[in-house]
N, C-alpha and C positions, 0 to 999 in steps of 0.2 A: 856669408860663405858657407857656414855650417848647414844652412837650409838647402843650399845647392848640392851638398854632398849626401843629403838624406836618402836619395834613391840609389846610392851606390852600396849594394849588398856586400861587396867584397871587403869593405872596410871593417866589418865585424870580424872577419878572419884575420885581417892585417893587424888589428890591435887586440887580438885575443888575449895576449899575455897581460896587457894593461886592464882589460875588462875582467879578467879572472881575479884581479886584486880587489875588485869592488865586491861588497857584500850585497847580494840580492836576496831580499827577504820577501818571498812571495807567500803570503799567508792565505789560508783557505778562505774562499768566498761563500762557503756553504752556510745558508741561513742568514746571510748578511743582507740588510735592507739598505740598498744604495739610494743616496739622494740623487734625484734626476735634475739636471740643469736644463733650463728652457733657453732656446736660442732667441736672438734678437738681431736686428741689422748690424749692431756693433759686435756681437759675439755669435759667429755662425757655426761654431763647433770645430771638430778636428777632421771631418770627412768632407770631400767634395760632393757635387751632385750625383756622381756615379758610385759613391760609397767608398772611394779610395782615400787612404790616409794622406792628409796634407803635410807638407814639411813642417816639422816642429820649430817654432820660434825659440831663439835663445836670448835671454835677458841677462845682462851683465850688471853687477854691482861691485865696483872696484875690481877685484880679481876673482870674483865668484861668478859662475855661470848658473843661472836659475832655469831649470828645465822641468816641464811637466809633460808626460807622454803616457800612452797606453802601454800596458805590460808587454804586448806583442812587439812593440817597436822601440822599447827603451834602450836596448843594446845598440841598435842602429843609430839612434839619436846621439848616444854617448860617443860612438865611434866617429860620427860625423863631426862632433865637437872637437875630438882629438885631432882629426885630419886637418880641420880648419886652423887649429892652434899651431900645429907644426908647420903648416904652409906659411903662416904669417911670421912665426917666431924662429923657424928653422927646425930641421929634423932633430929627433931625440938622439943625439950622439954626444955623450958627455966627454968625449975626448977633445971636443972643440968648444962646447958651450954648456952651461947648466941646462937641464931639461926645463922646458916651459911648463910642464905639468908637475905639480907637487906630489910626489909619490906617497909621502906620508898622509897627505889629505885624501888621496885616492884610496888608500888602505882603510882609512877611517870612515869612508863614505858608505852609508847604508841606504840602498834604494828600496823604498817601501811606500805603502799608501799613506803612511803618516810620517812626516818629516819636519825637522826644525830648520827653518830658513830665516836668516837675519834676525834671529832671536824669537821668531813667532812659530807656533806649531800649526802646521797645515794638515788637514785630514781630507783626502780626496775621495773617501767613501761617503762621509757626511757632508762634504763640500763646505767645510768651515775652516776658520783660522782663529787662533786664540793665543793667549799668553801661556808660557810654559809653567809647569808646576814649580820649578825652581824659582822663577821670577815672582810667582805669586807668594811663595813662602818668604822670599826676601821682603816683599811688600808688606806682608802680614807682620813680620818682625819689626819693620819700620813704624807701622801704625800702632802697634801694641806696646812697644818698648820705648822708642824715641818720641813718638807722638801719642803718648798714652792719654787716657781720659782726664787725668789730673793736671795736665800741662797747662801753663798759663801764659807763656811768652814764646817768642820766636825771633830768629834773625833771618836776614835775606838769604845767606847761603844755605841755611837749613831748609827754608821754605822752597827755594829753587830746586833743591834735590828732590823734595817730595813732589812738587808740581811736575817736574820732569818725568818722574816714574809714572805718575798718574796720567800724564799726557801720552805716554807710550801705551798705556792700557787703552786710552781713548782712541788710538789709531785703529784698533780692531774691535773696540766695544764703544762706539760713539755715544751711547746714552750717558756715559759717565761725565761727559763734558757739561751736562746740564746741572751737575752738582759741584762744579768747581768755581762758580762765580765769586764766592766770598774769598777763596784762596787767592784768585787772581787779583781781586780788588785790594786785599791786604798786602799782597806782594807789590803792587803798583804804589800804594801809599808808603810802604816802608822804603822803597827805592827813592821816592821823592824826598822823604825825610832824611835819608842817608846823604843825598846830594846837598841838601840845605845845611846839614850838620857839618859835612866836610868843607863846604864853602866858608862857613863861619869859623872853623877851628883849624883848618889846615892851609898854610900859606902856599904850599906847592900845588895843591888841588885848585886853589883860587887862581893861581897863575895859569894852570892848564886851561881853565874855563875861559879866562880872558883871552888866551891865545886862540881858542876855538871861535869865540864870538867876534874877535877882531877880523878874522879872515872870512867869516860867513857872508855870502852874497857878493864877495868881491872876485874879480878875475885874478887868479893867482897863478904863479908858475908851478911847474911840476914838483920842484924842490920844496916850495912852500906848502903845496898840497900834501906831500908826504909828511911834512912836519905836523900839519893839522891832523892828518889821519892818525899819526902816532899819539898826538895829544888826546884825541878822542878815545883811542884804545886804552891808554893809561887811565884816563878819567873814569871810563866805564868799568874797568877792572877794579878800581878802588871803590866805586859806588856799589858794585855787586858784591865785593869781598868784605865790605864793612860789617863788623859783627855786633853792631848796636842792637839791643833787644827791644821788642815792642810787645805790648799786651795783646792777647787774642780776644777780640770782641765776642759776645755771645753767639752771634750769627756764624762766626768762623768756627767756634767750638761745635755748634750744632751740625754744621756741614761736615766737619771732620768726623764726628761721631757717626753720621749717616754713611760716609765713605768707609769708615772702619767696619760697620756692620755688613756692607756689601762685600768688601774684599775678604773678610774672614769667614763668610758664609759659603761653604763648599757647594751648597745647592745652587748657587748663582754661577752659571757658566759664563766666564769672561771671554766669550767668543762670539763671532758673527758668521752668518752665511756669506760665502764669497760673493753671491749675487747681490748682496746689500752693499758691498764695498767697491766693486768694480764699475766702471762706466757702463751704463745700459740705456737702451732707448726707453723713455717713460711709457708706461702702460696705462696711464690714467689721464 
């Protein structure tokens, strides 16, 4: 719907009061070396064959609208999004209903070539996406204080926290996945050992596992299936939450040291070019 409203210039005037609450940070482009994106059949660019701007797509994640547009058309794109929102959710009249637009979020919004979206930092001049400086500082603290060089053991909850954060880095810096092998292997081993230990020492966990195995492969009613699903959920929570400790093998410590060197080295940019992450037509 918002794409259909893109060509309506009058919407910029209609929502001028809302647009004025947004911070537009148009920095100088003098001396800036822009990264140029190459088109392919899957990514044709933002202009049609006549050089006219195509309607900007809107990508939603829960209640956030993710938009990328050229500076000339950004106000029109935002106005189109507002019009579509109010058409679907009702006009902005707080006498009858809360506004569908969060005014506090709107005032905090900064429109610029560099933005943080879903926890990642996008740079539309360099055409890169990377982790934020705050997230990197948090990861450095975790690797140097909690997972310091002298550490000898780990538990599943601790390792899952570390692997989760490193996996987030891997979303925009895929090479890091190549040095997570021992961490994943150790996590799998520890989870299996947790399961065996709980089965041998905890009567309630044993009962849960018997319940799960008894119904597996059988045709069960919806009530029985919900009971099994509940048993699976409780058993998994106990297996993942078990705080038994395991020794870190030498290969684990070497891999962790390598990761620590990468994350703490400010000269290593934990970012990737957008062209390396989005679907593209192979050129080889």
